[in-house]
Backbone as a ProteinNet text record, in pm:
[ID]
protein_1_A
[PRIMARY]
MHRARASIATRRVAGIVAAFASLSAAAQVAPSQDAWQFEIIPYLWAPGISSDLRLGPLPGSSSHVSSTGVLGALDFGAMGTLEARRGPWGALLDMQYVKLGVSRQGVLGAPLGLDVDYTQQIYTLAGLYRVLDSRVAVDLLAGGRYVNARTEIDLAPHLPGPRREDSVGWWNGIVGARVIAPIDDKWSLMGYLDAGWGNSTSSWEAIAGASYQYSPSVSFKFGYRYLRFSRDEGLLNMVALGGLFAGAGFRF
[TERTIARY]
3775.5	3644	3554.9	3571	3422.4	3455.6	3603.7	3634.2	3580.5	3586.9	3517.4	3380.3	3316.1	3153.3	3128.9	3200	3156.9	3173.2	3269.4	3335.9	3174.7	3139.4	3004.8	2891	2875.6	2762.1	2786.3	2869.6	2884.3	2872.6	2926.2	2902.2	2766.9	2692	2559.8	2477.2	2491.9	2450.1	2444.8	2608	2641.9	2557.6	2544.5	2481.1	2319	2266.7	2110.7	2095.3	2196.3	2200	2201.2	2295.8	2310.4	2186.4	2143.4	2023.5	1908.2	1874.7	1746.8	1834.3	1901.8	1969.5	1980.6	1965.8	1941.9	1814.4	1709.8	1581	1525.1	1586.9	1522.2	1585.7	1676.7	1749.8	1640.4	1638.9	1508.4	1391.7	1343.9	1236.4	1233.3	1315.8	1346.7	1352.2	1414.3	1409.4	1292.9	1224.3	1102.1	980.1	915.5	833.6	709	636.6	537.4	422.5	326.4	195.7	106.1	138.7	67.1	102.7	246.7	316.8	294	311.9	254.4	370.2	345.9	423.3	413.1	527.1	496.3	604.8	549.5	598	560.4	691.7	704.3	777.9	691.3	690.3	708.9	816.1	841	800.5	751.3	723.9	689.5	731.8	689	599.9	505.5	379.4	387.3	404.2	435.3	274.7	154.8	103.4	60.4	-50.5	-99.7	-215.3	-233.5	-338.4	-458.6	-584.2	-706.3	-757.9	-829.2	-904.5	-1004.3	-1145.1	-1194.4	-1229.2	-1216.5	-1216.1	-1368.6	-1393.5	-1490.6	-1444.3	-1511.4	-1439.4	-1558.4	-1626.7	-1762.2	-1814	-1864.7	-1900.9	-1858.9	-1701.1	-1657.1	-1688.5	-1664.4	-1702.6	-1612.3	-1659.6	-1522.3	-1411	-1304.5	-1203.9	-1142	-1114.2	-1057	-927.2	-846.9	-697.6	-660.9	-537.7	-440.1	-276.9	-240.3	-114.5	-39.9	35.8	90.2	200.2	251.6	293.1	449.1	518.1	625.9	610.7	481.6	429.9	441.8	397.7	369.1	511.4	614.8	748.4	810.5	791.6	872.3	732	669.6	580.9	616.7	639.5	655.4	732.9	674.4	749.8	799.5	728.3	764.3	661.6	707.4	638.4	712.6	580.9	613.8	515.4	548.1	476.8	513.6	422	459.7	326.5	371.7	231.2	338.4	219.2	274.8	173.9	203.2	81.2	153.2	40.8	63	-45.7	30.7	-63.4	-44.9	-151.5	-127.2	-203.1	-175.2	-275.1	-370.2	-496	-587.8	-633.9	-569.8	-619	-491.3	-539.1	-395.1	-489.6	-378	-432.8	-343	-335.6	-271	-316.6	-197.1	-207.8	-125.6	-205.8	-129.9	-159.1	8.7	7.5	39.3	12.2	53.3	56.7	168.7	138.4	240.1	158.4	210.5	170.7	272.5	284.8	303.3	248.6	240.7	201.7	310.7	256.3	260	154.1	115.8	113	187.7	151.7	126.6	10.5	-3.2	-16.3	72.3	87.2	-64.7	-42.6	-181.3	-153	-249.7	-242.1	-192.5	-98.3	-27.9	-6.7	62.4	123.2	11.2	-127.6	-208	-185.9	-261.7	-203.7	-251.5	-375.7	-453.7	-403.4	-357.8	-332.7	-359.9	-271.4	-346.2	-184.7	-221.1	-158.9	-203.6	-173.5	-253.6	-147.5	-171.9	-54	-176.6	-91.2	-233.6	-118.4	-181.3	-143.6	-267.3	-214	-315.8	-249.9	-333	-301.1	-367.7	-313.8	-429.4	-398	-477.2	-469	-567.2	-494.9	-619	-565.1	-679.9	-657.8	-747.6	-722.5	-821	-749.4	-867.8	-848.7	-875.7	-813.3	-792.5	-822.4	-943.9	-949.9	-927.3	-847.9	-786.2	-926.5	-984.2	-1100.1	-1102.6	-911.8	-896	-752	-691.1	-515.8	-494.8	-511.7	-441.4	-320	-360.6	-248.9	-269.7	-399.2	-445.2	-468.1	-448.4	-470.6	-552.2	-691.7	-799.5	-811.6	-791.6	-798.8	-908	-1063.1	-1168.3	-1074	-1144.9	-1108.6	-1206.7	-1226.5	-1341	-1243.7	-1286	-1176.2	-1238.4	-1152.6	-1176.7	-1051.4	-1108.9	-960.6	-986.3	-891.9	-881.8	-854.6	-931.6	-836.4	-871.6	-698.8	-743	-650.2	-738.9	-712.5	-687.3	-592.8	-611.8	-516.4	-612.6	-627.2	-608.6	-509.4	-484.7	-505.2	-565.3	-571	-541.3	-474.7	-432.9	-491.6	-585.2	-605.9	-538.3	-442.7	-388.6	-252.2	-168.7	-35	47.9	74.5	87.6	83.8	-56.4	-164.3	-164.8	-171.7	-212.7	-351	-372.4	-512.7	-516.9	-631.4	-648.5	-650.7	-619	-635.4	-711.9	-767.7	-897	-822.3	-864.4	-834.9	-917.7	-900.1	-1025.7	-901.5	-965.9	-889.6	-1010.6	-1018.4	-1126.4	-1045.2	-1116.2	-1085.3	-1211.1	-1187.5	-1312.3	-1285.8	-1363.1	-1344.1	-1454	-1387.3	-1472.4	-1449.4	-1563.7	-1592.4	-1553.4	-1454.4	-1432.3	-1464.1	-1483.2	-1489.4	-1410.1	-1343.4	-1296	-1250.9	-1148.1	-1062.2	-912.9	-865	-697.5	-691.8	-638.8	-604.3	-415.1	-391.4	-230.7	-262	-176.4	-156.5	-9.2	36.5	217	235.8	330.8	370.2	497.8	558.9	665.9	746.3	840.7	930.1	899.3	968.4	1033.6	871	807.8	736.9	568.7	504.9	369.5	321	168.2	82	6	-47.2	-133.4	-234.5	-388.8	-493.8	-542.5	-613	-653.6	-768.6	-907.4	-999.8	-1110.4	-1105.8	-1182.3	-1265.7	-1411.8	-1475.2	-1530.9	-1518.1	-1566.4	-1678.3	-1741.1	-1876.1	-1866.8	-1907.1	-1926.2	-2016.3	-2019.4	-2110.1	-2089.1	-2157.6	-2112	-2021.5	-1923.8	-1787.3	-1792.4	-1731.5	-1677.9	-1549.6	-1527.7	-1360.8	-1366.3	-1283	-1270.3	-1092.4	-1053.7	-912.9	-897.6	-770.2	-776.2	-569.8	-504	-431.5	-374.2	-312	-278.6	-113.3	-48.3	117.8	175.6	287.9	388.4	501.3	522.9	627.6	726.8	882.8	996.1	1027.6	1027.4	1071.9	1264.7	1311.8	1466.5	1517.7	1459.3	1524	1406.8	1408.4	1323	1247.6	1323.8	1299.3	1268.3	1342.1	1293.2	1230.4	1163.6	1071.4	1087.5	1080.6	1030.4	915.3	843.8	737.4	699.5	630.5	588.4	435.3	429.7	267.3	160.8	66	-4.9	-109.1	-134.6	-232.9	-306.2	-422.4	-536.4	-648.6	-625.3	-725.8	-810.7	-945.3	-1030.4	-1094.7	-1150.5	-1222.6	-1284.9	-1437.6	-1490.4	-1566.6	-1658.5	-1687.6	-1827	-1875.6	-2024.2	-2014	-1919	-1891.8	-1757.7	-1691.2	-1565.6	-1512.6	-1401	-1310.9	-1295.7	-1256.1	-1211.8	-1324.8	-1354.2	-1477.8	-1422	-1340.1	-1324.8	-1141.6	-1082.5	-947.1	-933.1	-868.8	-834.1	-702	-604.8	-496.2	-444.5	-351.8	-337.9	-188	-104.9	29.2	86	202.3	304.8	354.2	393.5	433.7	564.8	675.4	790.9	774.1	831.6	865.7	987.7	973.9	1063.2	986.5	996	918	1039.1	983.8	1079.4	1003.1	1032.2	965.4	1040	976.5	1035.8	935.4
-2599.8	-2657.6	-2558.1	-2485.9	-2394	-2288.4	-2277.4	-2172	-2254.6	-2363.5	-2424.3	-2423.2	-2412.9	-2420	-2270.4	-2164.8	-2067	-1991.3	-2059.3	-2037.9	-2084.8	-2198.3	-2275.5	-2185	-2155.3	-2066.1	-1924.2	-1889.4	-1740.1	-1762	-1863.5	-1859.4	-1919	-1971.7	-2016.7	-1845.3	-1789.2	-1666.7	-1576.2	-1578.3	-1484.3	-1547.9	-1693.8	-1727.1	-1692.3	-1684.8	-1648.6	-1511.7	-1434.9	-1256.9	-1279.1	-1338.3	-1335.4	-1347.3	-1443.1	-1508.2	-1405.5	-1357.6	-1253.1	-1137.5	-1125.8	-970	-980.4	-1099.9	-1180.8	-1143.7	-1208.6	-1187	-1052.7	-950.2	-852.9	-770.7	-810.4	-744.2	-791.2	-923.3	-958.1	-901.3	-887.9	-825.9	-644.8	-590.6	-456.6	-467.4	-573	-544.5	-603.4	-719.1	-787.4	-668.5	-663.7	-551.7	-564.7	-436.7	-489.3	-498.7	-598.6	-590.5	-478.7	-395.5	-241.3	-181.4	-168.3	-40	-67.1	63.9	48.4	55.3	-52.3	-97.7	-25.9	-10.9	50.6	-10	8	-97.6	21.7	69.7	161.2	71.5	99	-8.6	109.7	129.3	189.3	74.7	103.3	-16.3	72.7	-71.5	-2	-102.4	-22.3	-69.2	-40.8	-114.8	-114.8	-178.6	-105	-177.5	-125.3	-233.4	-182.2	-64.3	-8.1	84.6	44.5	72	41.8	174.7	268.6	388.7	407.8	467.5	539.3	661.8	743.1	865.9	952.2	1026.9	1126	1238.4	1252.8	1381.1	1443.7	1464.2	1544.1	1538.4	1582.4	1553	1441.9	1428.8	1271.1	1185.7	1045.3	959.6	874.4	799.7	801.9	766.6	735.8	680	603.8	433.2	342.3	307.6	300.3	270.9	186.7	160.7	44.3	24.1	79.3	84.9	-41.7	-102.1	-202.8	-205.7	-266.1	-256.4	-190	-246.9	-172.9	-41	-5.4	107.3	228.4	200.1	234	318.8	221.3	220.5	307.8	302.6	379.2	545.4	541.7	694.8	765.9	676.7	750.1	847	1008.3	1075.4	1085.4	1088.8	1043.8	961.6	872	838.1	797.1	817.2	766.5	689.5	611.1	496.6	460	412	375.2	345.8	318.9	250.7	275.1	285.9	322	231.9	141.8	67.5	78	95.8	70.2	-4.6	-80.2	-172.9	-178.7	-167.8	-216.2	-259.9	-410.7	-496	-542.5	-562.7	-588.4	-456.8	-374.4	-232.8	-182.6	-126.6	-105.4	5.4	45.3	143.5	155.3	199.9	162.7	344.6	377	432	433.7	434.6	411.9	527	533.6	696.3	656.2	700.1	725.3	854.5	855.9	983.5	950.9	957.4	891.4	972.9	1031.6	1124.3	1026.2	1040.1	981.1	1089.7	1040.6	1096.5	996.4	991.8	886.6	961.9	958.9	1006.3	896.5	921.5	856.4	956.6	885.1	973.7	945.5	1056.1	1046.3	922.6	862.5	787.3	848.7	759.3	802.7	958.9	1007.5	1171.1	1264.3	1222	1330	1398.2	1516.8	1637.5	1580.2	1463.8	1444.2	1328.8	1332	1230	1240.8	1186.9	1184.1	1196.3	1288.2	1340.9	1362	1260.9	1249.8	1246.8	1334.2	1381.2	1366.3	1272	1200	1206.4	1284.9	1281.5	1224.4	1136.8	1038.8	1047.4	1099.8	1055.5	1025.1	873.5	790.1	815.5	822.7	785	696.7	608.2	566.2	543.1	567.7	563.5	477.1	381.6	259.4	225.8	205.6	146.1	-3.4	-37.5	-189.8	-260.3	-356.9	-478.3	-612.3	-669.5	-802.2	-925.1	-985.3	-1076.1	-1169	-1230.9	-1409.5	-1364.1	-1412.2	-1418.9	-1546.6	-1660.6	-1766.3	-1812.3	-1923.9	-1997.9	-1872.9	-1854.9	-1735.2	-1614.4	-1489	-1365.2	-1287.8	-1234.2	-1162.8	-1058.6	-946.6	-800.2	-786.2	-677.2	-600.8	-447	-392.7	-265.1	-182.7	-21	96.9	211.7	270.4	404.1	469.3	515	632.3	633.2	657.9	637.8	776.6	861.8	992.4	967.7	974.2	997.1	1122.6	1171.1	1288.7	1302.7	1285.6	1261	1378.1	1400.3	1567.8	1493.9	1502.5	1473.4	1579.4	1612	1676.5	1605	1635.7	1594.6	1668	1653.8	1752.1	1635.7	1656.7	1544.4	1622.9	1722.3	1775.3	1815.4	1744	1790.7	1866.3	1894.6	1910.2	2045.1	2081.2	2210.2	2299.5	2413.3	2504.8	2509.5	2507.5	2484.5	2454.9	2484.4	2433.6	2322.4	2278.6	2140.5	2105.3	2000.7	1959.6	1945.3	1947.3	1932.1	1908.1	1805.3	1772.8	1740.3	1812	1754.5	1789	1649.8	1648.8	1554.6	1557.4	1511.3	1425.4	1282.9	1286.4	1201.5	1171.5	1035.6	945.9	842.8	701	662.6	625.4	564.3	389.3	316.1	175.8	75	-41.6	-155	-251.4	-337.8	-475.2	-563.7	-655.4	-732.2	-774.9	-815.4	-884.2	-1003.6	-1104.6	-1213.2	-1238.3	-1296.9	-1313.7	-1439.1	-1539.9	-1675.6	-1730.3	-1752.3	-1798.5	-1917.5	-1960.3	-2075.4	-2149.5	-2070	-2089.8	-1996.4	-1986.7	-1884	-1778.1	-1790.6	-1696.4	-1639.8	-1734.8	-1715.6	-1662.6	-1593.3	-1586.9	-1535.6	-1558.3	-1493.3	-1397.3	-1297.6	-1222.4	-1172.2	-1182.4	-1161	-1048.4	-935	-810.1	-763.3	-752.5	-684.3	-558	-456.4	-342.7	-321.2	-209.9	-160.9	-56.4	58.5	190.9	265.2	330.6	431.5	519.2	628.7	804	846.4	975.8	1065.2	1031.8	973.2	927.6	891.4	792.7	735.4	620.4	531.2	386.9	350.5	239.3	180.5	58.4	-6.7	-135.7	-173.7	-261.4	-320.1	-462.8	-514.1	-645.6	-676.4	-696.6	-766.8	-877	-955.8	-1122.1	-1106.7	-1116	-1100	-1207.3	-1210.8	-1262.4	-1214.9	-1235.5	-1185.3	-1271.8	-1223.4	-1255.5	-1216.1	-1296.5	-1209.9	-1235.4	-1133.6	-1143.1	-1116.5	-1039.2	-1007.4	-974.8	-977.1	-931.2	-803.4	-723.3	-570.5	-548.9	-667.7	-606.4	-736.9	-673.1	-835.6	-738.3	-843.2	-831.5	-889.6	-791.7	-811.8	-814	-896.9	-857.4	-946	-906.3	-981.9	-881.6	-902.8	-834.9	-800.7	-680.6	-539.9	-513	-487.8	-451.6	-329.9	-180.5	-115.7	-71.1	-48.1	16.2	139.8	214.6	366.6	397.7	442.8	528.5	645.1	726	842.4	861.3	929	932.4	1080.7	1174.8	1310.3	1329.3	1422.7	1423.9	1395.2	1416.1	1337	1202.1	1170	1067.5	950.5	851.3	755.7	652.2	575.7	460.6	450.1	411.2	392.1	245.9	161.5	40.8	9.3	-38.2	-34.8	-178.1	-280.6	-394.8	-453.6	-487.6	-534.4	-574.6	-630.7	-664.2	-543	-567.6	-490.5	-515.8	-474.9	-517.2	-437.7	-451.8	-340.7	-415.4	-333.1	-374.2	-272.6	-420.3	-323.5	-338.6	-195.2	-186.2	-161.6	-243.4	-237.5	-163.3	-86.7	9	-17.4
5507.6	5461.3	5461.8	5602.6	5573.8	5462.9	5422.8	5314.9	5167	5177.4	5018.8	5032.9	5126.7	5152	5139.9	5192.5	5119.5	4997.6	4977.8	4840.1	4714.4	4766.3	4685.6	4702.6	4811.7	4843.6	4790	4770.7	4728.1	4560.2	4481.6	4375.1	4327.3	4422.3	4405.4	4403.4	4507.7	4527.3	4377.2	4384.5	4233.4	4095	4099.5	4017.5	3969	4079.1	4102	4069.7	4132.9	4090.2	3956.3	3862.3	3753.4	3691.9	3683.8	3619.7	3649.9	3718.2	3750.7	3692.4	3673.2	3634.6	3462.2	3403.9	3266.9	3252	3324.6	3300.3	3319.2	3389.4	3434.9	3251.2	3198.9	3070	2984.2	2986.3	2904.2	2867	2992.4	2996.8	2958.2	2969.7	2925.2	2778.9	2721.1	2590.8	2487	2556.9	2484.8	2461.2	2352.1	2348.5	2401.6	2494.5	2586.5	2455.1	2508.1	2432.3	2419	2560.8	2553	2500.1	2446.8	2377.2	2216	2153.3	2033.7	1944.4	1871.2	1727.7	1614.3	1533.9	1403	1328.4	1162.4	1051.9	950.9	911.7	767.7	669.8	525.6	413.2	321.4	267.2	128.2	42.4	-122.9	-178.3	-310.5	-433.5	-583.5	-640	-687.7	-785	-870.7	-1003	-1122.8	-1181.4	-1203.6	-1250.7	-1396.2	-1489.3	-1603.5	-1571.8	-1666.5	-1614.3	-1737.1	-1728.9	-1806.9	-1751.5	-1847.6	-1846.7	-1911.5	-1893.6	-2003.7	-1951.6	-2050.6	-2079.3	-2132.9	-2099.1	-2156.5	-2242.2	-2368.2	-2458.1	-2486.7	-2412.3	-2439.8	-2583.5	-2709.1	-2818.4	-2883.1	-2855.8	-2924.7	-2869.3	-2935.9	-2884.7	-2736.7	-2618.2	-2571.1	-2590.2	-2520.9	-2581.5	-2452.7	-2473	-2356.9	-2398.7	-2302	-2331.7	-2232.4	-2241.9	-2194.2	-2198.4	-2069.7	-2091.9	-1963.8	-2060.3	-1969.1	-1855.2	-1787.4	-1677.8	-1733	-1807.5	-1877.2	-1917.9	-1988.2	-2010.1	-1950.5	-1826.6	-1729.4	-1619.6	-1670.2	-1625.9	-1743.4	-1866.2	-1926.2	-1957.6	-1900.3	-1888.4	-1800.5	-1681.6	-1551.7	-1529.6	-1523.3	-1491.2	-1328.6	-1183.8	-1049	-1006.6	-900.8	-810.9	-669.1	-589.7	-433.8	-380.1	-260.4	-269.8	-126.8	-9.9	150	202.7	273.3	423.9	536.1	631.9	761.8	872.6	943.5	996.5	1127.9	1239.1	1346.5	1437.5	1583	1610.3	1785	1877.7	1998.7	2027.5	2080.9	2117.1	1977.5	2008.4	1891	1822.4	1812.5	1763.2	1676.3	1563.6	1446.5	1428.3	1319.6	1210.3	1061.8	988.7	864.7	743.6	707.2	612.4	475.9	376	259	198.9	92.9	14.7	-119.8	-192	-339.8	-452.3	-485.9	-577.3	-713.2	-806.8	-925.5	-1054.3	-1128.3	-1234.9	-1384	-1445.8	-1630.4	-1714.5	-1834.6	-1944.3	-2076.6	-2137.4	-2240.9	-2383.8	-2493.5	-2595.4	-2711.5	-2812.3	-2904.2	-3011.8	-3156.3	-3265.3	-3386.1	-3410.5	-3536.4	-3689.9	-3700.2	-3801.8	-3929	-4000.9	-4160.2	-4135.7	-4034.3	-4039	-4000.2	-3981.3	-3943.1	-3831.2	-3802.4	-3702.5	-3594.8	-3576.3	-3477.5	-3388.3	-3258.2	-3211.4	-3026.5	-2973.5	-2824	-2727.7	-2655.9	-2521.8	-2389.7	-2310.4	-2187.4	-2035.4	-2023.9	-1859.3	-1764.9	-1679.1	-1543.3	-1451	-1344.7	-1197.7	-1093.9	-1009.5	-935.8	-781.2	-716.3	-562.3	-510.3	-425.4	-373.9	-188.3	-94.1	37	93.5	153.3	221.1	396.1	448.6	613	664.9	736.7	808.2	952.9	1004	1132.2	1142.5	1252.8	1223.2	1365.3	1390.4	1476.4	1464.2	1533.7	1513.7	1592.5	1512.2	1512.5	1548.8	1506.7	1533.5	1524.7	1629.6	1633.2	1722.9	1619.3	1655.5	1520.8	1490.7	1369.3	1219	1213.3	1138.5	1214.8	1139	1210.4	1100.1	1140.8	1070.3	1149.9	1047.1	1080.6	1003.3	1077.9	1004.4	988.1	880.7	860.1	822.8	874.1	804.8	841.4	698.6	716.1	585.8	547.6	392.8	300.8	219.4	48.6	12.3	9.1	-108.9	-238.5	-321.9	-449.9	-536.1	-596.7	-667.9	-780.4	-874.6	-1005.4	-1123.2	-1191.8	-1257.2	-1399.6	-1512.3	-1633.4	-1707.3	-1813.9	-1943	-2071.6	-2178.5	-2290.2	-2399.6	-2504.4	-2608.3	-2738.5	-2814.6	-2911.6	-3043.7	-3015.9	-3178.2	-3090.7	-3054.8	-3017.4	-3051.7	-3198	-3288.8	-3354.6	-3317	-3358.3	-3248.3	-3243.3	-3104.8	-3110.9	-2969.8	-2899	-2804.7	-2738.8	-2590.1	-2548.8	-2425.1	-2401.7	-2280.5	-2287.5	-2182.9	-2074.4	-1953.5	-1812.9	-1724	-1655.9	-1524.8	-1422	-1310	-1151.4	-1087.3	-1003.2	-912.6	-800.3	-697.7	-554.4	-497.4	-425.2	-363.6	-243.8	-171	-39.3	-95.8	-63.6	-54	102.5	177.5	288.5	259.8	335.6	287	382.4	363	456.4	398.8	491.4	410.8	537.9	511.5	583.9	556.5	595.6	640.9	642.3	597.5	649	626.9	726.6	732.9	792	723.4	747.7	755.9	821.6	851.2	797.3	682.5	652.7	735.4	780.8	878	960.1	1016.1	1088.1	1031.7	887.8	798	704.9	659.4	543.8	559.1	542	548.3	466.2	422.2	314.4	380.3	274.1	309.5	206.9	221.5	147.9	190	124	148.6	37.5	90	11.8	70.5	-3.9	43.4	-51.8	16.1	-99.9	-47.4	-131.2	-82.2	-156.3	-115.7	-197.8	-129.9	-227.7	-188.2	-286.8	-312.2	-394.7	-507.7	-603.1	-741.2	-780.9	-659.8	-695.2	-628.5	-643.6	-591	-636.8	-508.9	-574.6	-456	-529	-455.5	-458.5	-416.5	-393.2	-318.3	-409.6	-362.7	-367.5	-269	-261.2	-220.7	-291.5	-257.9	-253.1	-126.8	-114.2	-48.7	-35	38.7	141	257.2	314.1	333.4	365.4	439.4	530.3	648.8	761.4	728	755.2	700.6	872.8	937.4	1072.2	1186.3	1300	1363.3	1332.3	1261.7	1251.9	1067.8	1000.2	880.8	793.5	673.6	605.3	493.2	373.5	219.4	205.4	123.7	97.6	-84.1	-126.5	-292.7	-304.3	-442.6	-464.1	-575.2	-593.8	-656	-612	-700.6	-608.2	-735.7	-679.2	-815.5	-703.8	-788.4	-771.9	-868	-854.3	-956	-872	-940.3	-895.9	-1006.7	-985.5	-1135.6	-1032	-1132.9	-1101.1	-1241.5	-1187.8	-1294.6	-1387.2	-1339.3	-1427.7	-1459.7	-1525.2	-1542.9	-1671.3	-1684.7	-1811	-1805.1	-1691.9	-1615.2	-1555.8	-1646.6	-1598.1	-1510.2	-1538.6	-1485.9	-1488.9	-1401.4	-1403.4	-1297.9	-1373.9	-1330.1	-1307.8	-1199.7	-1207.9	-1137.4	-1202.3	-1147.7	-1188.8	-1120.1	-1120.2	-1015	-1037.6	-920.9	-848.5	-706.6	-621.6	-559	-517.1	-433.5	-301.5	-166	-57.9	51.6	134	262.4	390.5	462	616.5	704.5	772.8	891.4	994	1129.9	1239	1375.3	1421.2	1512.9	1660.8
[MASK]
++++++++++++++++++++++++++++++++++++++++++++++++++++++++++++++++++++++++++++++++++++++++++++++++++++++++++++++++++++++++++++++++++++++++++++++++++++++++++++++++++++++++++++++++++++++++++++++++++++++++++++++++++++++++++++++++++++++++++++++++++++++++++++

């Protein structure tokens, strides 16, 4: 009898110890709200491009290249976002590098035409603060956007002669907001808007997207993104980029 009671007590003690051990292990695995959490998001954005060029004494030129045209003209591209968060505070860095080559032939075999080589670098760095974190999350953001645009234009590609070239970089301070609205445990919607100003330059960006949480550390993201920037001098007066994007997020 005493042995049976002792056996029962031993099993109870072992069960309590195992329960506390499992809770301790779960506490060690669960991410702390005070710890920094990171997400890397490589993505592909294939926007259509509209631009206004200043050609000196010649009339200005407006051009539009569709999304499929951009993919055909793409020489090289690299895009990605890094986001960090700790409690209500966060930061994001978005980086884009794109090199395009567009050619237009002259009319009826005329030597005049248009060859444009365009290289674009855009870096957006912003701090985030979450002002609402309930069913819907709202982040306010402030930071800067750096744009570097290099344009080379040859009006007579088949004749020897100089090419017009313009290369410039500038910063815009930006302010904006981001809204994240979960639909269920897997799906969520996201809206983003910012606007920036600088010395004779301006820019603004809007994003409407959706995210699917494939696993606790992996998600798939897609949507539509539009970015427009302009300046008051140089060959490139205005560039507007709009099109679909898709990517994957990896949290750690």
